[in-house]
N, C-alpha and C positions, 0 to 999 in steps of 0.2 A: 462816740456811743455805739454799742453793738446794735445791729439792725433788729427789727422785731422778729420774734421766733415764729416760724410758720406752724401750722397745725399738721399733725400726723396721727396715725392709728396706734403708734407705739410712743414711748417717752422720747421727747426731743429736747436737747440741751444746747445752750450756747457755750462752746468749749473755751471761748475767750475769757469767760468768767473764772475759769481755772488757770489757763495759761498766762493771763495778764494780771493775776492777783497775787497777794501775799497773805500770810497769817490766817485770820479767821475767815476772810472771804474765800480764800483758796480752799480751806478745809470744808466750808459750806458747799462750794461747788462740787468738790470731790465726793462728799457724802451723798449729795443728791443724785449724782451719776451712779454711784455704787448701789444706792437704794433701787434704782431702776434695773440694774443688772441682777440684783437679788430677786426681783419679781419676775422679770421677763427674760433676762439673759441677753437682751438686745436694747440698744439705744441709738437714736439718731444724734449726730453731732453736727452743728453748723458753726460757722466762723472758726474753723480749724485752720491749720497752717498750710494747706494745699489749696491753691486758688481754683476757682471755677474754670478759669481760662485754661490752666494747665491740665485739669481733668478732662475738659472737652477735647483738647489736643490729643490726650492719651486715647480717647475713644476713636478719634480720627485715625490714629496709627493702628489701632486694633482692627478697624474695618479694612484698612489697606492690607494688613497681613492676611486676614481671612478671605479677602478677595483676590489674593494671589492665585495663579493657576494651581489646580490640585497637584499636578506633577511637581511643582516647586515646593509645596508644603509637605509632601510625602517623600522627599528625597531621603535616603537612608541616614545621611549625616544630620538631618533635622528631626527625624522621628524620635519620639520619646522611647527609650529602650524598654522592652518588656521586663516586668518585675519577675525575677527568678526566685521561686520559693526556697531554693537551696542556698541562696545568698542572703546576707543580712543587710545589704545596702539599700538605702531609701532612694529609689529611682524617680526623679521628677524634673526632667529638663527636656524641653523640645516640644514638638507638635504631637497631639493625640487626636486621631480621626474620630468622627462621629461613631457613637455606639460602643466605644471601648471601655470607658469608665462607668462603673455602677457603684454608687455609694451605699454600703450596707450599714445596718445598725443592730449589733448584737445578735447576729444570726449564725446558726451552725451551717455545715456544708450544704445540707439539703435546702435550707432557707436561702442561702446564697445562690444556689443553682436555680431555684424558682424565681428569685428576684432578677437574675441576669437574663431570664427568658424574655424580659421586656426591656429592650435597650433604651438608654437615655439618648435623646436626640440633641447632642451638643458636641462640639469639638473645642479643643483647648490648645493654648500655647503657654508653656510654663518656663519661668526663669528663676534664678537665685542670685546671690551676690556675685559681683564680678571680681571680687578679691577676697583674700582670707581663707579660712578653713572651709567654708561652704563651696567656694569655687574650686579649691583643691580636691575636695571630696567628690564633687560632681560638676564638671565644667558646664557652662551654659552652651546651648545649641542654637545659634542664630542663623537665619538665612544670610547669604552673602550681601555685603553692602551694595553691590552692584544691582541686586535684585530689588531691594527696598532700602535705598540710601536714607540714613538718618534714624531708622527704626531702633537700632541697637543703642545709639547714643541717647536717644530720648528716653527709652524704657529704663536704661541703666540709671539715668538721672532721677527718674520718677521712683525707682526702687528705693533709693536712699532718702528721698523726701518722705515716702510712706513709712520707711523704717523709723525715721526720727519722730514722725507722728505717733507711730506705735509705741515708742519708748515713753513719749509724753502721756499717752493714755495709760500705760502700765504704772507710771508714777502717780497718776490721778487715782487709779484703783488702789494702789498701796496706801496712799494717804487716807482714802475713804474707808479702808479697813483698819486703820490705826497702826499701820506698819511704817517702817522707814521708807521714804519715797523711792529709794533705789533697790528695794528688796527684790522685785521681779526683774528689774532691768539687769541686775547682776547675773541672771540666768540667760541673758540674751546678748552676750558680748560678741559672739561670732556673726550676728546678723544673718544666721542661716535660715532665712525665711523663704516662703514660696509665693511668687508673684504670678498670678494666673490670668490670662486673657481668655474669656469664654464667649463663644457664639452659639446661640440656639437658632438653628436655621428655621426658616418658614416650613411648616409641615401641614398636611391636611388635618383639620381638627378631628375628623372622623377617626383617624388612626389613634389619636390620643384617647378619645372617648371609648374606642373599642379595646384599648389596653394593649395594642401591638407596639406602641412606642410611648415614651414619657418625656417629661422635661428633666426634673431631678427629684428623686424620691426623698421622703423625710429622713433626715440624718442630723447628727451633731458634727461639729468641726473638731479636728484632731488636736490642734495646737493650743496656744495660749489665748490669743484673741484673733479675730478676723476683722479686717477693715474692708468694707464693701463699697465699691463705686458702681452704681447702676445707671442704665439709661432711663428714658422716660416711658418705656414700654410696660414695665411692671411684670409681675408674676411671682415675686417672692412672697412667701407666707410663713408666719411664725406660729407655733402652737400656743394656744391660749392657756396659760397656767391655771386659770379658773375653770376651764372646760377642756380637759385632756381629750384629744382626738378632733378638736375643732381648731381652726386656724384664723389668725389675724392677718389681714392684707397689709404688707409693708409697702405702702404707696410711695413711689419715687418722690423725693423732695429735692428741688434744685439746690445745688451748692452743699448738700449734706453728704456725710458718709454714714453708713450703718455699721455699728460696731457690735460684735457679739462675743460672748464668753465661749472659749473652747474647752475641751476636755481637761487640758492641763490645769487651767485656772480653776475649774470646778474641783479637781483633785487637791490642788494647793489649798483651796479655801474650805475643804471638807464639806462641800455642798452649800456653803453660804452663798456662793454665786452659782447661777444656773447655766449649764451648757444646754441650751434649749433646742428641741427639734425644729427644723425648718425645711421647707421644700420649695421647688419652683413648679408652678402649674401653668397651664396653657394661657397665653396672653389673648387679648381680643383679636377678632378676625381682622385680617388686613384687606382681604378682598374675597368676593364670592365668584366661583367659576360658573360657567353656563349650565353645568349639570348639578347645580346647587351644592357643590362641595366648597366648604370654606377653607381658606388658607390662613393660618395664624401669622401674626407679625413676627419678623425676625427680632431677636433680642440679643443685646450685648451686655455683659457684666464683667467686672474686674475685681475679684477678691485678692486681698493681700493677707496671707496667712502668717502671722507672727508666731514663730516657733522657737522653743528653747534650744540652747546648745545641746548637741546630740549626746555628749558625755555627762551632762548634768542630770542629777536624780531629782525627779519630781515627787515630793511627798508633802503631807499636810503641814501647813505652817503651825508651829507650836502654839501660837496665841489663839488659833482657831480650832484646836483639837476638841475642846469641850469634853464630852464623856469618852472620847476615843476617836482615833483616825478611822475613817470609813474605807480608805483605799490603801493598799500596800504601796511602798515606794517602787517606782519604775523609772528607768532611764528614758530620756526623751527619744533616743534612738530606738530602743526596744518597742516603745508604744507606737511611734510613728510607723515603724516597719510592719508591725502587726496590723494596723489599720490599712496601710497602703496595700499590703498583700491581699487582704480581703476585698479591697476595692477593685483590683484588677485580676482576681483569681479566675482561671479558666477551668472548665470541666469537660 
């Protein structure tokens, strides 16, 4: 029997009711999960295919990486290459230091420039598949095994576990929308996903309140779905659909993943599913200094961005067009490049 479902501020579902069922029970579970995506764009899943123990080990590896000496993390062969506006490639492999990424949301150049004036206090390590089209397009950038033995092997294994979970979730969504279960899976044959380790270093709370630094500003995700593994520190918030501009706290729930709809899935579904705004805000204070300055807690999170094959065209599903498609067709490559360039644009 599945364990009791814990409480959360957003819908929470036992994924085993989908993955271990057939027929009407499977359809019922898929419909309930899709209904949650229709309202919030976010859902917690418990009793999924990745064990709590393996997830805990992943966070241990993440800490080992970010606690490497800065000189090791910033070696040229490990640094994520700068995105060149003149090139069409989607650049996302390796280490990105604190303050480089800034997630925009439908801003012009002046808006982007203003947004980038307040850097996000986080650094990241990004990986893709270790084989196939994604690896050929942009090879992974790992630290040498001698520096952090076992890191590459474990994260590669976890990548494929997360990919399989992502495909199961896409099947669930397709069934819940009344489509063939492999409708969305067929757009993800290359497994060209983005696997990101993120650290939010401890910072002075006064700097966040003063607006000289931030965690992560409100944004939507670029791809199909995002599977988020988060630690127990918290900080993720999701916009309340009933009260735009206000946010719901996505409290960490042990053993769960948080799954959210990305822009691709919103376009496919003609806005039936919601790619909702979310942000990361300051966590609780970790300690107070003698001069009354508070230091926030360090936070780790690990999103797995499920992304469509670059050459596939994302357009409204015929069955969901209604009175007409709301978005023009766009290739996954074109859309991802557009959003990525805005994220790292320099002025």
